[in-house]
N, C-alpha and C positions, 0 to 999 in steps of 0.2 A: 571809919566814920562815914555817915551818910552825906550825900551831896547837899550842899547849901543851896536853898531855893529862895527866890523872891516871891513873896506871898502878899496878895492884896486882900484885906478883909473888908467886905462891904456889909455894913450892919447899922441899923438906925438906933439901936439901944446902946447907950454909952457904957453901961456896966459890961455888956457882952463884948463890945469892942475892946475895952481895956483888958478884960480877962483873956480873950483870944489872942490879942497882940502880945501880951506878956508871955503866955504859954508858947506861942510860936517862936518868940525870941529865945526863950529858955531852951527850945529844941535846936537852936543854932541857926535859924533862918533869918533872912532880912524880911521885914514886914512893914507895910504901909496900910493905911485904912482910909475909908470914905464912909460917910454916914447917910448918903443919899445917892440917887442914880446919876445926877449930873456930876457930882464929886467923884463917883466911881469911874466914869468915862475919862475925866480929866486926870485922875490919879493913875489909871491904867496906861494912858498915853505917855505920861511922864515917867512912871516907875518901871514900866515894861515887865510886869510880873509873869512868872511861869505858871502860877496857880492863883486863881481868884476864888475866894469863898464868898458866894453871893447870896445874901438874904433875899428871898423872893418877895417878901412883903415890905417894900420900901415906901416911904411916905410920898415921894414925888413921882416915881415911875414904877411900873410893874417890873419886877426882876426879870421876867421872861423877855421883855422888850430890851432891857439893858444887856442881857446875854446875847441877843441877836445883834445888837449894835456893836458889841465888843467883837463878835466873830466876824463882822463885816470889815473891821479895821485890818488892813493887810499886816501891820506889825504885830497884831494880837491874834491872828487867825489860829496859831498853834498853841495859844495859852489854854490851859485846862481850866474850865469853869465848873465849880462844884456848887450846886444849889444847896442852901441850908434854909430850913423852914421850921416854924412852930406849928404849921398846919399839918393835918394828917397826910402822910406821904402818898397814900393811894389817890388823893385828890389832885395832887400837883405833879407827880412823877413824870407822866408821859408828856405833859405840856412843857416841863423843864427840859426834858431830853430833846423834844422837838425844837426848842429854842436854842439848842447848842450846848447845853450843860452835859458834862460827861457822867455825872452821877448826882444823886439827891440824898441828903441826910437830914434827920431830925435834929433840932436844937434841944439841949446843948450836945455837942459832939463829944464822944468819949475821947480823951487825949491820945490813947493808943491808935484809935481809928483815924483821928486827925493827923497824926504823924504818918501813918500809912498812906493817907490820901495825898498829903503834901509830897511825899517821896515818889508817888506815882507808881 
């Protein structure tokens, strides 16, 4: 059996949050979520995820800035941040990687790809 991970989903669309968290739980992982940038920072500090699925287009803060702030936190420096976006990947990929994200995927993520990403 695959190793159980703590996953934080940061997404401002309620339907997307509900479906992703349900799917991640069904995969056997612990999951928490936040629906904006400030909530993401607070949830990450409290939940200490191993993987963060970060929507780049958040209503209050740019996802790139949130990724940078998360990476600056000593307790979260080794957390893998995966950017997810509805934007064309070629427009945001390099900026997301420069901000500290390990990879970038288009929404919605294929469940098999999602499981591979979580497992690392």
